[in-house]
C-alpha positions as CSV (number, residue, x, y, z in Angstrom):
1,M,16.3,-2.8,11.9
2,E,18.9,-0.4,10.7
3,S,17.8,2.8,9.0
4,L,18.4,3.4,5.4
5,K,20.6,6.3,6.4
6,G,22.6,4.1,8.7
7,L,23.0,1.4,6.0
8,K,24.2,4.0,3.4
9,E,26.8,5.3,5.9
10,R,28.0,1.7,6.6
11,R,28.1,1.0,2.8
12,D,30.1,4.2,2.2
13,A,32.6,3.2,5.0
14,L,33.0,-0.2,3.4
15,A,33.5,1.3,0.0
16,K,36.3,3.6,1.4
17,D,38.0,0.6,3.0
18,I,37.7,-1.3,-0.3
19,R,39.2,1.6,-2.2
20,A,42.2,1.8,0.2
21,L,42.8,-1.9,-0.1
22,A,42.5,-1.7,-3.9
23,D,45.1,1.1,-3.9
24,K,47.4,-1.2,-1.9
25,A,46.8,-4.0,-4.4
26,N,47.8,-1.7,-7.3
27,D,50.9,-0.5,-5.6
28,P,53.8,-2.5,-7.1
29,Q,55.9,-2.0,-3.9
30,A,53.2,-3.1,-1.5
31,K,53.0,-6.6,-0.2
32,W,49.7,-8.5,-1.0
33,G,49.5,-11.6,1.1
34,E,46.9,-14.0,2.4
35,S,45.6,-11.6,5.0
36,E,45.0,-8.9,2.5
37,E,43.2,-11.3,0.2
38,Q,41.0,-12.5,3.1
39,R,40.3,-8.9,4.1
40,W,39.4,-8.1,0.4
41,K,36.9,-10.9,0.3
42,E,35.4,-10.0,3.7
43,L,35.0,-6.3,2.7
44,N,33.4,-7.1,-0.6
45,A,31.0,-9.6,0.9
46,A,30.0,-7.1,3.6
47,F,29.6,-4.4,0.9
48,D,27.4,-6.6,-1.2
49,E,25.2,-7.5,1.7
50,V,24.7,-3.9,2.9
51,H,24.2,-2.7,-0.7
52,G,21.5,-5.3,-1.2
53,K,19.7,-4.1,1.9
54,V,19.9,-0.5,0.7
55,E,18.5,-1.4,-2.7
56,R,15.6,-3.4,-1.1
57,L,14.7,-0.6,1.3
58,E,14.9,2.0,-1.5
59,R,12.7,-0.2,-3.7
60,A,10.2,-0.8,-0.8
61,S,10.1,3.0,-0.1
62,G,9.4,3.7,-3.8
63,V,6.6,1.1,-3.9
64,V,5.0,2.6,-0.7
65,S,5.3,6.1,-2.2
66,T,3.7,5.0,-5.4
67,L,0.9,3.2,-3.6
68,E,0.2,6.3,-1.5
69,K,0.1,8.5,-4.5
70,S,-2.1,6.0,-6.3
71,D,-4.4,5.7,-3.3
72,E,-4.7,9.5,-3.0
73,A,-5.6,9.8,-6.7
74,Y,-8.1,6.9,-6.4
75,Q,-9.8,8.5,-3.5
76,A,-9.9,11.9,-5.2
77,K,-11.3,10.4,-8.4
78,F,-14.0,8.2,-6.8
79,A,-14.8,10.1,-3.6
80,G,-18.4,10.9,-4.7
81,I,-19.1,7.4,-5.9
82,R,-18.5,5.5,-2.7
83,P,-21.8,6.4,-1.0
84,T,-23.6,5.2,-4.1
85,L,-21.8,1.9,-4.0
86,E,-22.7,1.5,-0.3
87,R,-26.4,2.2,-1.1
88,L,-26.3,-0.5,-3.8
89,E,-24.8,-3.0,-1.4
90,D,-27.6,-2.1,1.1
91,D,-30.2,-2.8,-1.6
92,D,-28.9,-6.3,-2.0
93,E,-29.3,-7.2,1.6
94,P,-32.6,-8.7,2.9
95,G,-34.7,-5.9,4.4
96,G,-32.6,-3.3,2.7
97,A,-34.1,-0.2,1.1
98,K,-35.3,-0.9,-2.5
């Protein structure tokens, strides 16, 4: 799987190519033919695909970060309670301390 950094670099390169082609499209003296139109479609499709991957990876990274922070806060808040809960579970088992 390509890294987030690699995907962003590829997206940036595609954006640069799209900008160059857009400049050509806006130049009244430049010829815009079928090959340019096809290249335009290919570049934009590739950009959309890579950009979607970047967004998904960034979102996943944010979710993981949030869960890690939440887990740390949970552990800090309830660190002293866990042994008590484990003792209660032992009391419910046959032969457990009562």
